C-alpha positions as CSV (number, residue, x, y, z in Angstrom):
1,M,40.8,-107.5,47.7
2,G,43.0,-110.5,47.1
3,H,46.1,-111.6,49.1
4,V,48.5,-109.1,50.7
5,W,51.9,-110.4,49.6
6,L,54.7,-109.2,51.9
7,I,58.1,-109.1,50.2
8,G,61.5,-107.9,51.4
9,L,64.9,-108.8,52.7
10,M,65.2,-111.6,55.3
11,G,64.7,-109.9,58.6
12,S,62.4,-107.2,57.2
13,G,59.6,-108.5,59.4
14,K,57.4,-110.3,56.8
15,N,56.3,-113.0,59.2
16,T,55.8,-110.8,62.3
17,V,54.1,-108.0,60.4
18,G,52.1,-110.6,58.5
19,V,50.7,-112.3,61.6
20,H,49.7,-109.0,63.1
21,L,48.2,-107.7,59.9
22,A,46.2,-110.9,59.3
23,E,44.8,-110.5,62.8
24,R,43.9,-106.9,62.3
25,L,42.2,-107.7,59.0
26,D,40.6,-110.9,60.3
27,Q,42.1,-112.9,57.5
28,P,44.2,-116.1,57.3
29,F,48.0,-115.8,57.5
30,Y,50.2,-117.9,55.1
31,D,53.9,-118.4,55.7
32,L,55.4,-119.5,52.4
33,D,58.6,-121.0,54.0
34,A,56.4,-123.0,56.4
35,R,54.3,-124.2,53.5
36,V,57.4,-125.4,51.7
37,E,58.6,-127.2,54.8
38,E,55.2,-128.9,55.4
39,G,54.9,-129.9,51.8
40,Y,58.3,-131.4,51.4
41,G,59.1,-132.6,54.9
42,R,62.4,-130.7,55.3
43,S,63.4,-127.4,56.8
44,V,64.2,-124.5,54.4
45,S,67.9,-124.8,55.4
46,D,67.9,-128.6,54.6
47,L,66.2,-128.0,51.3
48,F,68.8,-125.3,50.4
49,F,71.8,-127.4,51.4
50,I,70.6,-130.8,50.3
51,E,68.6,-130.0,47.1
52,G,70.3,-126.7,46.2
53,E,68.9,-123.2,45.8
54,S,67.4,-123.7,42.4
55,E,65.4,-126.7,43.6
56,F,64.3,-124.8,46.7
57,R,63.1,-121.9,44.5
58,R,61.1,-124.3,42.3
59,L,59.4,-125.8,45.3
60,E,58.8,-122.3,46.7
61,S,57.2,-121.3,43.4
62,E,54.9,-124.3,43.6
63,A,53.8,-123.4,47.1
64,L,53.3,-119.8,46.1
65,S,51.0,-120.8,43.3
66,T,49.0,-123.1,45.7
67,I,48.6,-120.2,48.2
68,A,47.5,-117.9,45.4
69,A,44.5,-120.2,44.9
70,E,43.5,-120.2,48.6
71,P,41.2,-117.8,50.3
72,D,42.4,-114.2,50.5
73,G,44.9,-113.6,53.3
74,V,48.3,-112.2,54.2
75,V,51.3,-114.0,52.9
76,A,54.9,-113.8,54.2
77,T,57.0,-114.7,51.2
78,G,60.6,-115.8,51.3
79,G,63.3,-113.1,50.8
80,G,64.2,-114.5,47.4
81,S,60.7,-115.2,46.1
82,I,60.8,-112.3,43.7
83,L,63.9,-113.7,42.0
84,V,62.0,-116.4,40.2
85,D,60.3,-115.6,36.9
86,G,56.6,-115.7,37.2
87,N,56.3,-115.3,41.0
88,T,55.8,-111.6,40.8
89,S,53.0,-111.9,38.2
90,T,51.3,-114.6,40.2
91,M,51.4,-112.4,43.3
92,R,50.1,-109.4,41.4
93,D,47.3,-111.5,39.7
94,H,46.1,-112.6,43.2
95,G,46.4,-109.4,45.3
96,I,48.8,-106.6,46.2
97,V,52.6,-106.8,46.6
98,V,53.9,-104.9,49.5
99,L,57.6,-104.3,50.1
100,L,58.7,-104.0,53.7
101,D,61.7,-101.7,53.0
102,V,64.4,-102.0,55.7
103,T,68.0,-101.2,56.1
104,A,70.5,-104.0,56.3
105,E,71.2,-102.9,59.9
106,T,67.5,-103.3,60.9
107,A,67.4,-106.7,59.3
108,A,70.6,-107.9,61.0
109,G,69.4,-106.7,64.3
110,R,66.1,-108.7,63.9
111,I,67.9,-111.8,62.7
112,A,70.3,-111.7,65.6
113,E,67.3,-112.4,67.9
114,G,67.1,-116.0,66.7
115,G,66.5,-118.4,63.9
116,T,68.7,-119.9,61.2
117,R,68.9,-118.5,57.7
118,P,70.4,-120.6,55.0
119,L,72.0,-117.8,53.0
120,L,73.6,-116.1,56.1
121,T,77.2,-117.1,56.7
122,G,79.9,-115.1,58.4
123,D,79.2,-111.4,59.2
124,S,75.4,-111.1,58.8
125,L,75.5,-107.4,58.4
126,D,77.9,-107.6,55.4
127,T,76.0,-110.4,53.9
128,L,72.7,-108.6,54.3
129,S,74.2,-105.4,52.9
130,D,75.4,-107.2,49.8
131,M,72.1,-109.0,49.4
132,L,70.1,-105.8,49.7
133,T,72.3,-104.1,47.1
134,D,71.8,-107.1,44.8
135,R,68.0,-107.3,45.3
136,I,66.8,-103.8,45.9
137,A,65.9,-103.1,42.3
138,A,64.0,-106.4,42.0
139,Y,62.1,-105.7,45.3
140,R,61.1,-102.2,44.1
141,S,60.1,-103.4,40.7
142,A,57.9,-106.2,42.1
143,A,56.3,-104.0,44.7
144,Q,53.0,-102.2,44.1
145,V,53.3,-100.5,47.6
146,I,56.5,-99.7,49.5
147,V,56.3,-99.3,53.3
148,D,59.1,-98.3,55.6
149,G,59.6,-101.3,57.8
150,N,62.3,-100.0,60.1
151,D,60.0,-99.2,63.0
152,D,58.1,-101.3,65.6
153,I,55.6,-103.8,64.4
154,A,52.5,-101.9,65.3
155,T,53.7,-98.8,63.3
156,V,54.7,-100.9,60.3
157,V,51.3,-102.8,60.3
158,G,49.5,-99.4,60.5
159,R,51.6,-98.2,57.5
160,V,50.6,-101.2,55.5
161,V,46.9,-100.7,56.3
162,E,47.1,-97.1,55.4
163,A,49.2,-97.5,52.2
164,C,46.9,-100.3,50.9
165,D,43.7,-98.4,51.9
166,M,42.4,-101.3,54.0
């Protein structure tokens, strides 16, 4: 089967859906951001602000390639992972790429529940709306499967399972 690579806007539910999907499929769960943090000893926010976004993306690509070589599982990618040349092909070569498609309003509501996001400053809804507008074509182009991610986690996990015929 290969990995199930979850892509989408920050706040789309990649981590939460990923954990539940991995449990349902009895497979490992990989969190790309956590892998970068473990490998480089800094938080994503610190890497963004100290090293810069381009260096963070390079480190993220390295971690993505490492995960691609590990046993099949469910992978929560970073919201911008698809912006780096080569990442989409790596994901497609090692599984199926699933877009958790959400509105900016859904993402903003989920993010408001906690956590820090290095690209969010000011009004998160405005920022997420702009980000979604900028990235939606890339997300859709990278995705092999698109799932409505605006509902509760159990519903979204069921949609992924059904859409991927698992």
